[in-house]
N, C-alpha and C positions, 0 to 999 in steps of 0.2 A: 197713366203714372204709378197707379198703385201696383201693376203687374209688373211695371220696371225697376220699381223699388223694391218690390220681393224677389226678382231676379237677380239684381244687384246684391242683395243682402245673403243669397244663395251661394254666389258666385264667392263673396268675403267667408262666408262659413265654411265652405268647400278647401280655400285656401288655408283657413286657419288650421283645420285639422290636417291637413297635408304638413304643415310646419310643425306641428305637435309632433305627428307621426316622426319627422326627420328627427326631432330631438330626443324621443325617448329611444329611437335606434342607434344615436351616437353616446348616450350615457348610461342606458340602462344594463341591467342582467349580468352575467359573469363575463362578457366579452371583453375584450382589450384592444384596442385599436391603434394602429401606428398613424392612422388619418383617420378623417371624417368618413363616416359609413356614405355608401354611392346612393346616389336618388334613385339609381336603377335596381335591378335584382341583384344581391349580393354574390349570388352563386355565378352568375355571368362575369365576373370580372368588371365590367363596365368601365367609362371613362369618369372620370373625376368631372361633377358638376361646376367646379371653380372656373378653371381658363377653358376647358375643353380640349387643352393640349396635352394633357398627362394621362396614361394609361394606369389603371388602378388593378392591382394582381391582389387577388383575394385569399388570405392563407387561414385555413383552419387547423388548430394545435388541439391535443386531448389532454395537455400537462392542466393540473389545477395548483401546481407548485407555482408561488410568485417568483422565487428566484430563476427558475427556468423561464417563466414567461418574460423576465425582464431581459435575459440574454435573447429570446426570439427578438424582441424590440431591438435592444443595441446593433444585433446582426443586420436586422432590416434598415435600421436608420443608417446604418454604412452603406449598405446598397444603393439608398436612394441619394446617398452625397455622390456615389459615382455615377448614377444615373437619374440625374435631376427630372427625366421625362416620364418616370415610373414612380407610382406609389405604392405601397403595401398597405393594405388592410388586415391587420390580424385580428383573427377572434379565438376566445378560447371558453366555449361553451360550458366548460365542468362537467357535471354529472350526466348532462345531458344530452352531451357529445354523439355519443353512438345511436341513440333514438334520432338527432338531428340529421345525422350523415344516412341513416335508412330512410327518411322521408325524401330526403334529396336524391338519394338513387332511384326511389320510384319515380320521381318527376325528372329525372336524367338532369339534373340542375344543380351540379356540384360545385364546389369552391375551386377556382383554379389549381390551387394546391391544398392537398390535405393529407394529416396523419393517418395513417394505415392501421397504428395501433395493434399490430400482430396479424392483420387480416389481408396483408398486400395482396396473396394471389388468391386465397379462397373466396374471400368476400368481395373485394375491389377490384379484381383482375380485370374485368371486361370493361371498368369505367376508367381504368388507368393508360396513360400514353407509356409506349416502350423507349425506355431512357438508356439502352444500351450502347447507345452512340456518344454519351455523354464523356468527357475526359477524364471524371472522377471513377468510372466503372472498374476500370483495370486495378484502382487501389482497395476494392473491397475485401475485408478479411476473408479469411477461409471459413470460419465460424458463420458467418452472416450469409457468404452469396447466395449459396443454395436455399436458403429461408427467403429470399425476394426475387429469384430468379427461377422462372418454370421452366419444363423439359423441352422448350422450344428456344429457350435461350433469351427471352423477354426479362427485361429488368423492370421490375414494378416501381420501386422506390430507391431514395437514398437514405440510409439507415444512419443516423447522426449516432443514437447510442444503442449499442447493443444490452438487452437484458440479460441479466445474470442475478436471478432473484433468491434473497434466502430471507433472514431474521436479522435485524439491527438490533442491537441491545446495550444499554449503557454499562460499557465496560469498567467503569469506575464503580457503578454498584455491586456488578458481579464481584469485582474484587474485594470488595468489602464485606462481601458474604463467604468468602473464598468459593467460590462457583466458576468452575471451567465451562466455558461453551458446551452445551450440551450436544452430545452425537447420535442420541436414541430419542424417540417422544418419551420414553418413560424417565429418562433422566432430565429431560425438559420439565415434566410435569413434578419432579422431586425437586427441581430448583424453585418452581414456582411455590412450593409448599413452602421449602425453608425463607422465601424470601417475604411471604405473607406473613409465617408465623414471628419471624426474627424482627422485622419492622411493624410487627403489632397492627398489621392493616394499612400503615400507612404507606406503602408501597403497592401499587396494582402490577402483578407480572406481567398481565397483557392488556393492551387498549384496542379498542374495537370500536366501531361508529355504525348504527344502524340509520343514520341519517346519509352519510356516504357509505353505503351497504356495499360497496366494492371492498371493503376493509374485511367484511366477513367473508365476501366470496374468494378472498385470498386464502383465508384458512382451509375450505374447501380443496381449492384448485391445487396448491401446495401440497397438503397432505395426500389427496387422491393419488398424485405422482408416487409419493411415499409408501402408500398402501397398495396400490394395484398396479404400477407401472414399473418402478424402480426394483422391486424383489427378482429376483432369479426365476420365480415361480408366479408367473403375472398375468393379469387380463387383459394385456394388451390387444392380443389378437380376437379376443372375446368382444370388447368393446368396437374393435372397427368392423367385425362381422354382425355386428347388433344380437350377440347372442350373450352379452352380459347378465348374471344372476344379479339384479339389483339390490338383493339382501346383503350381498357384499360390500356395499356403499355405507349401510346402517352404521358400522364402527364410527364413522366420522362424524355423523352428527352427535352419536353419543358421545363421543370424547368432548366435545365443544359444548355440549350440555352440561357435562360433568366439571369440565373447567368453570363454567359459570356457576354451579353449584356450591364447588368449593370456595369459591370467592377470587378466582384467579382471573376474572375480567372485572374491568370498571363496571359499578354497578349501576351507572347511568347508560349505558351502552346505547339503549334504543333512542336515547336523545342526544348523545354526545356527538360532535363533529369532527372530522380530520384536523381543521384548521385548529382546533384546540389541543393536538398532540404536542407539537413544539414547546411549547410551554411547560406543560405538565412532563416532559421528557428532562427539559433542562432543568426543572425543580428537582428531578429525582425521584418523581413519583409514579413514573412507569418504567419499567425493566426490559421488556422485549416487544418489539412489534414485527409483526408479517409483511413486511415492503422494503423496498430497496432504500438506499441510505440518502436521497436527492433531498429528502427533508432536513439534513444535517445544517447546511446555512443557516435556517429558520433560529434551529437550537442555538447553535453557536452566536447568533444576535444578542440573545438572552446570558447565555454563560460559554464567553469563548474557549475556556480552557476544559470543557468536559469532554472526555473521551468517550467516543461512540464506536463501538465494536460492529463487526459485520461477520456472519457466518451461513454457512449451508442450511438447507431444511434437513432436520433430524430423522433418520430412518424410524420406521413404524414397525417393520418386519424385522424379527430375531435373524440376526445374520445378514442383514443387508447394511449399506453403507449411504451416508448423508449425499443429499443431491442440490443442485443450482434447479430453478426454472429458468427457461430462455427464451430467447427469440428476437423479434421487433421490440423495440422501445420507442424511441422519437424517430419518425421517419418523414419524408416529403415526396409524396408522388402528386404527380401532373396529370388533372383531370383530361382525357385525351380530347374530348369536346370544346375544350376552354378558347374562346375565342383569341386569348393571350397566351397560347401554349409555348411559343419561342421565348416569349420574355418570362414564362414560368420556370421553364429549363435553364434559363439565364439565373435567376433568382437562386434557381436550387443548386446550380454550379457556385453560386457565390456561398452558399452556407457550405458547401463542399469543402472548401479551402483549409488547409492544417490549422491555419490560427483559429477559425471559426469552429471547428469541428473539436477543437481542444478546449474551447469555452464552454461547448455542451459538455464533455465529459467532465468538467471540472464542477461545474455546475449539478449535473445529474449524479455524479459520483459512479459513473459506469463508462464501462470498455467503449472506445468509439467503432462505430462500423465501418472506418478507412484504415488501411496500413498508414504508415509514416506520421501519425499524429501523435504528439509529444504531450501527455498530460499528465499531471502531477497533484494530486491531491491526498486526503488524509487515509482513503481507502485504498490507495494501490498497493501496500502491503498486506491487507486483507487477500486483495486478488491474487497477488502472487503467492500466499500461504497456501490457498485453495486453488492453486491453478490444475492440479491433478484431480479436482472432483468431477463427476460426472453432470453434463447439463442435459438436461430434456426440455423437448417442448414444452410450453403451457399445456396442461390437460385438456384444458376447454377446447383449444385450438385444434388438437390433432383428434381426440377421442369422441367429443361431443358434436351435435349439430348446432349451427348458427341460430343464438336465441337463448342457448343453455347458459349462459354467464348470467343475464338476468334472472333466469329461475334460480341459481345457485345462490346468488345475493338475496333475492328476496325471501326464499324459502330459508334461507339461514338466518335472516333476520326475525322472521315469523316462530322459527325455532326457539329463538332467545327470549322471545315474547310469552312464551307458552303455548301458543294457538295451533304449533304442529308438533307431533313427536317424531322421535329419530324413524321409525318405521314408515310412518305416514311420508317423511322428507324424501325417503328411499322408494316409495311409490310413486310422489310426485316425479322424481328423476325419471322413472320408466316411462310414467305416462306422457312426460313432454318429449323426452327423447324418441318415443315411438308416434308422437305427434308431428313434429318438426321434420322429423326423417320422412314422413309420408307426405308432407305440403307439397 
């Protein structure tokens, strides 16, 4: 009897643990689901454990912006209304997105659909299904077609939003200080000095986050293009040939450290969070941010009439012109080994409908990746104004090996924490580039 009782207790205890695990998976973390998490492996798509008659499609998105996540949910809900036998499980892992995808690639256990966030061909190519036979392919824009199509004609992903990244700024604030959008880095620093002095320190020229350290990485990625790629005399070929003199990188960390020492960066940079930005921006406490304007809706919830401006990345070398960084932003690629590949393609095609693409364009404030999409938002005039500005691919995606983005972000944070000098930053870049290229 004692053995039977112990056995029963063990079974009940195991079942309790299992239920606890399901509960955590449904409500925890940064994930946002459109339906309960599956009892099986979320990467496999799996069938729902409810009635057993619905197919679950797992979708991973890289966005941390709540308004963009909401659009994902709205479109997914509309899809399930039209396809009641299908469920969509949306997951947004936040800052861990890239690391999670790397683990899943190593295990060859990916979500049915996932955002390639700029790496459709280079990093994820061999894991993705070919979408060239899909109805939306013929509508791809001229600027994005080659980004996600390889030399063999394989189409790796639907690009819902094209990246055309520069600086956003508080236009009302700049007007109050009689500042025109800077065209050079020196002009940008002069604007920062004027704002800091005339506001008596009440306005921080630039906002960065050491918690969400991609914001620090953005500085290096944007201005590396302005310093090393955009000028007529540049380091593009040396970087591609692995012949770069990494001492030429040192001006970038020197400039960021100088910005910190002069009080141009928020003092709480090491503990500040990206989620704190919209409120501070709306309150007129921040002038510039080095990111696209997709956070505008969050700002306007607090201050609806605030005018937010958008501008190219200023030039760093004399005689050069401003530029944008671009490529994929939000995409949907299908895992080639998904058990529900056809259903996944059907969901991607639903997201590709013009009305759904327009929703993405309007919430991200970015150009859509398909032609024939009518989008109207407050940043359309800025894209029109700067339509002739050169767009370069993101620096790290072309000129650095896989894994260097994390190095740039974390070493940049260490720089601002006083743990790394500008010269040591450059040495770290050289060491890590050589290590990752020889893996």
